[in-house]
C-alpha positions, 0 to 999 in steps of 0.5 A, spaced: 587 202 093 590 209 093 595 210 097 592 215 102 586 210 103 591 205 105 595 209 109 589 212 113 586 205 114 593 202 117 593 208 122 587 205 125 590 198 125 595 195 130 602 198 129 607 194 124 601 190 120 603 194 114 610 190 114 606 183 113 599 185 110 596 188 104 589 191 104 585 187 099 579 192 100 574 194 105 566 195 106 562 200 110 555 199 112 551 202 117 552 196 121 559 194 120 566 196 118 570 191 115 577 191 113 580 185 109 587 184 110 592 179 106 598 176 108 604 178 103 606 172 099 613 172 102 615 166 106 620 166 112 626 162 112 625 156 108 632 153 109 633 153 101 627 148 100 622 150 094 615 152 096 610 148 092 603 150 095 601 156 099 594 156 103 590 162 105 586 161 112 581 167 113 579 169 120 575 174 123 578 179 129 573 184 132 577 190 133 575 197 136 569 200 134 570 206 129 565 212 130 560 207 134 560 202 128 562 194 129 569 193 126 572 187 124 578 185 121 578 179 116 585 176 116 588 172 110 594 168 113 598 164 109 601 157 110 606 155 105 607 147 104 615 146 103 618 140 098 619 134 103 617 138 109 610 135 113 608 141 117 606 147 114 610 153 115 607 160 117 610 166 120 609 168 127 605 175 127 602 178 132 595 181 130 592 184 136 593 190 141 597 187 146 593 191 151 587 187 149 590 181 152 588 179 159 594 177 164 593 170 167 592 172 174 586 177 172 583 172 167 583 167 173 580 172 177 574 173 172 574 166 171 573 165 178 567 170 179 563 167 174 
């Protein structure tokens, strides 16, 4: 993907995602705009253990509309299997805007009104 396209797409995303993700590609139709992100294959500290497998799990995150068109981020998160370690290793990356999260008190209030 050309550098200018990449930079423009990252301007629409939460800050800092370009540090951890690459843009695989994007799709635009009259009904949706999708940006496919893939986490870079740089595992966090492995404690000197060998990485024996990498698993990619994809999820869809609804984002703010672009020019009135539904926008989705298709996020490919990496999980690393380390030699001699049972749980999979993953990086803790925030992929949502902090302002979109509801405060606990406000969420409780909304839950009580319905």
